[in-house]
Structures are given as C-alpha cells and as structure tokens.
N, C-alpha and C positions, 0 to 999 in steps of 0.2 A: 775634797772630791773633785775629780777632773771634770772640766766642762767639755771635753772632747766626746764626740759621738762614738759609741762602742765599736761600730763596724768600720766606717770610713775614716774615723779619727778626725773628722772635720770639727772646727770650733766656730764660735760666733764670729762673724765677719768673713768667713770663708765662702758663704753661699749668697748669691745675689737674689733679689726678689723675682727677677725674670730669668728663667732657667730652661735649658734644653736638656732632654735626655735621649739616649740612643743605646742600641744594644752593643755595638762593636766599640771597644776602647779606642781603636785606631780612628774611628770617625770623629772623636772629640777634636783631634787636631784639624780635621777637615772643616768642622763647623767653626772653629775659632781662628782659622788661618788668616781671615781678613778683618779681624777685630783690630782696633787701634792699640790695644794692650791686652796682655794675657799672662797668667801665672798659674802653674800647676799647684793645687792645694792638697791633692790626695792621689795616691797611686797604690792601690792595694786590692788583691783579688781581682774581680772583674770591674772594679770601680776606678776609673780614671776621671778626675774632676779638675776642671780648669775654670778659673774666674778671671774676668777682665772687663773691658769696656769697648763699646762701639757707639759712635755718634753721641757720646755723653751719657749713654745708658749702661749701667752696670749689668753684666750678664754672667751666667754660669752655664757650662756644658758638662754633662756627666754621663758616663756609660753605666748601664745596669746589667749587661750580660743578657743571656737568653732565659726568658720565662718570668712568671709572675712573682715567685718568692723573693728572688734577688732584687727585682724591681721595687717591691714593697719596702724592703729594707732601705734602699736608697731614697725613695720618695719620702718615707717617714722622717728620715734624718734631715733631708733637705727642708721639709716643712718646719721641723723643729728649729732649724737655724734661719728661718725667715723667708723661704721661697713662697711667693704669692701667685705666680703663674708658671706652670710647667707644661712644656710642649714637647711631645715625642716626635722624633724624626726617625723613621724606620723603614724596614722592608716588609712586604706582605705578599700573600698569594691572592690573585684575582679570582673571585668566585663568579662575578658577573661575566657572562660570556662576551660582552662587548668590550671589556677591558683588554688592553694589550700590555705586554711587558714594556716598562718605561712610563706608563701612565701614572698619575698620582691619585691616591685615595685619601680624602679628607673625612675623618671619622666624626659622625654626629652622635653616635651612641654605640654601645657594645652589647653583644650577647655574652654574658658572663659565664663562660664554660671553662673556668679555671678553678682550682681548689683554694687558692689563696684568698680571693675576694669572698668566697663562701665562709671562710674563717672569720672575716670581719663583720659580715652583715647578712641578713636573710636573703635568699635567692630572688625574692620579689623586688629588692631594692635596685633601682635602675642605675646603670653606668652611663652617664650623659656628659658629652663634651660641653664646656661652657659656651654659650651662644656668642659671646664676644670673640672668643678664640676662633670659632668656626667662621664667623663673619669676616674676621681679619684675614684668615687663610684663603677664603674664597675670593676676597677682593684682590689680594696680591697675585693669586693664580690667574685671575682674569686679566690683570694688568700686564702680565708676562705672556699671555696667550698660551698658557700651559694646558695640556690635556689632563684635566682634573675633574674628578667626580666626588660628590658627597654621598654618604650613606652609612648604613650600619655595618659594623665590623664584628666578625666572629673572633673573639679573643679566647684562646684555648691553651690547654696544656698538651704535652706529648706530640712533638713535631712529627715523628715517624708514624705513630699510631693514627693520628688524625688525617695525615695527608695520604694521597693515593696517586697512582699513575693510571692514565686512561688506557683501558684495554679495548679489545675488539667488541663491536656491537654495544657500545655504551657501558661495558663492564668497568669495574674499578679493580686495580691490582695493588695489593699491599706494598708498602715501602718498609715494613718492619722485618725483623729477622724471621727467616723461614716462612715468609708470607703470612705472618700472624695478622688476622683481620676479622675479629668477631662480627657477627651480623649487625649488632647494634652500632658499631662504629661506622659501617657503610651506610646504615640508615640515617645516622646523625649527619653525615656528609650530604646526603641527598636532601634531608630536611632543610639544611642551611641554604642550599640552592633554591629549593622551592619557596623559601621565605624571602627571597630576593636580597640576601645578604651580599654586600658589595665585595668585601675582601676578608682575609683571615690572617691573624698574627697572634702573638703570645703575650703582649704586655699592656696594650691600651686599656683592657678591661679593668685591671687592678689600678692603673693610674687614674682613670676616670672615677672609679669607685672611691678611692681615697680623696680625690678632689672634692667629691660631693660630701663625704663624711666630715672632712676637716675644713671645708669652706674656702678652698682656693680654686683658681681658674685652671682647668686642664684641657688638653686637646691633643690630637695626633694627626700627622700627615705622613703617609707612607708611599714609597715607590712600589709599584706592582713589579715584583721581581720574578714572578712565575705565574702561570695560569693554573688554577686548580680545577680538576685534576691535572697533573703534569702531563704534557705530551710525551715525555720520556724522563728517565731517572736523572738525567744531567741537565734538564731544561730549567736552569735558574741563572739569573744575572743580578747579583746583589749591587752592582755599581751603576747600571744604566739609568741615567737621568737623576742620579743622586745630587749632583751639583745644583740642579734647578730646584729640587726638593728643599735643599738647605737654604737656597736664596729666598724662596717663598716663605719658609719658616722664619728666617731672620728678619725679613721685611715686615712680616706680620707681627712679630714680637716687638720690634721697634715702634710700629704703629700703635700697638696696645700701650706701650710705655708712654708714648707721647700724648695719648688720649688722657692719661692719668695726670699729666702735668697741669699745675694751676694756671 
C-alpha cells in the first residue's frame, strides 16, 4: 500500500512541523523566496507545496486554493504527515469600518459560516486560533510598527453571494449574476457588522476548526484587500502590504519554533 497521501501525493518527510498555507499557488514562491533552502515536493491541482529551511528551522509553505473544501483536504494531509503548527497568510475583506486597505487582520476566532466545518463537527464547536500563535503574530506586528488589529473573522462560503457593493443611502448591491441577493444574505451581512466582526474570508474557519479537533496550533493573518461592502466592483488590491504580512508571519513562526527548542 502506498504511503503517499491520495490528493497531494506527499509522503512522510515532505511536510515540516511548522507550515504556512495560502490561497494563491504563486504566493508560495513569495513566502519561501528568502528561505535558506527550499524544494518543491508537490504541484497538483491548486496545491503547490514547498519544504525548506530558514535559520535552522524546517518549514513548509503550501497553497490551498479558494474555499474551505480544498483547504480541509490540504490541512488533513499535512497533519497526517506531521504538521504541528499551521499559519494561514491570506487576503480578506475589512468589515470593521476603521480598517483600511493594506491593514493586517490577526484572527482570534472565526464565525463558522462554511459548509465544510459543519460536516466535521456541531455548529456550537468554536473555531479558535491558538493563543501562542496569536501572541507571536501580535508581538511581531508591534515590533515592525504594522497597522494590525486582532478580532473575530467571518469565514464563509460563496464569494459573490456573500459580498456586496455599497449602494446609495446605505443600500447593498449584489455582486452575483443578475443581481441575485435574497433578503437573508443581506441580513447576514448586516448581522456580521453589528456583531463587530473584524474581517471576512473563506478558509480560516476550517483551518482553526481542524486545529482544535486534531490538537495542533493554528492561526491566520490576512491583508485587508478590500473594504466590505466594496466601494465599487473593482475596489480590491490583493497585493498591497502582502510582503509585510509574510514577514510578520515568518518571524512569528520562527519565534514559535525557537520557543519549543530545549
């Protein structure tokens, strides 16, 4: 029987204990570009996986694509191959009106509004970032003087159905085909704002849920790439301040690894 994982094809030794995940396969190269060594161990579907080393710490960076189902596949296989700390570096929409594009959002916990995590466990089960990961991210953000906030993330499915463009007089305009926007979707959006949710994205909820279920440390730091609701249909910048986001995540991960050393 093969010891390769069925989807990524990764084998024992391919995945480091300390790992980063991201949506865009191209971002893996960006995350690993300043490592001391690196080698691609998988490149299939949305999954590009690179393992290497920085400052004596073995690291992995892997892409999961968009959404919770593909993320769950990757995270499960990484945990089975020995990942102990997984940190997501991503993009997100800013729900807090004080957030600006380019700010950083550090997730403390998630509203689980995705279908995948509901398949794993009851809705009442919390998706919580590990406190050591949050603490390390906050410390590194402060040391760099970054514009970073901590808070709860709305982790959802359906990018177009859940997002909206700001219309006149506080109205919301659908981003879906033919303006599809049932009243319950608009109400959900308003409810998240009322609940003081910091940001919204599509993968942290399942990552944190699996971290809790399987006993590993997980966390997420995301660039605010747009303000929700969008000022206009093209108001998104997936790249602004991503380098600083990566630098903070990398420094935090190295700090976590060093704390574990005897």
